[in-house]
C-alpha positions in Angstrom: 14.3 -4.4 -6.8 14.7 -1.5 -9.3 15.6 1.7 -7.6 12.8 3.6 -9.7 10.3 1.2 -8.6 11.4 1.5 -4.9 11.1 5.6 -5.4 7.4 5.2 -6.7 6.7 2.8 -3.6 8.2 5.6 -1.3 6.1 8.2 -2.9 2.8 6.2 -2.6 3.5 5.3 1.1 4.2 9.0 1.9 0.9 9.9 0.1 -1.0 7.3 2.1 0.8 8.4 5.4 -0.1 12.0 4.8 -3.8 10.9 4.2 -3.7 12.6 0.7 -4.8 9.2 -0.8 -6.4 5.9 0.6 -5.0 2.6 -0.1 -7.9 2.0 -2.4 -7.0 5.0 -4.5 -3.4 4.1 -5.4 -4.0 3.3 -9.0 -5.5 6.9 -9.4 -2.0 8.5 -9.0 -0.8 6.7 -12.0 -1.0 9.9 -14.2 0.7 12.0 -11.5 3.6 9.5 -11.4 3.9 9.4 -15.3 4.2 13.3 -15.0 7.0 13.0 -12.7 8.8 11.1 -15.1 8.2 7.4 -14.4 7.1 5.1 -17.2 3.6 3.4 -17.3 5.4 0.0 -16.8 7.4 1.2 -13.7 4.1 2.6 -12.1 2.2 -0.7 -13.0 5.0 -2.9 -11.5 5.2 -0.6 -8.3 1.4 -0.9 -7.9 1.5 -4.6 -8.3 4.2 -5.1 -5.8 2.4 -2.8 -3.4 -0.9 -4.6 -3.8 1.0 -8.1 -3.5 2.7 -7.0 -0.2 -0.6 -5.5 1.0 -2.4 -8.8 0.2 0.2 -11.0 1.6 0.2 -8.9 4.9 -3.5 -9.3 5.2 -3.3 -13.1 4.8 -0.8 -13.3 7.6 -3.1 -11.4 10.1 -6.2 -13.5 9.5 
């Protein structure tokens, strides 16, 4: 996985852990990530990876 995608994922996870955002609000920080220097494509890819992993984990626990 691309290092920049991993950086975005780490940022998103940190925001969730600090309770600044909820999982449902992840897409709302796209503008903030772009302002931090990430491209729209990198942000969209990271959000898709996060959602895919989240959904995959949900299916395993049901």
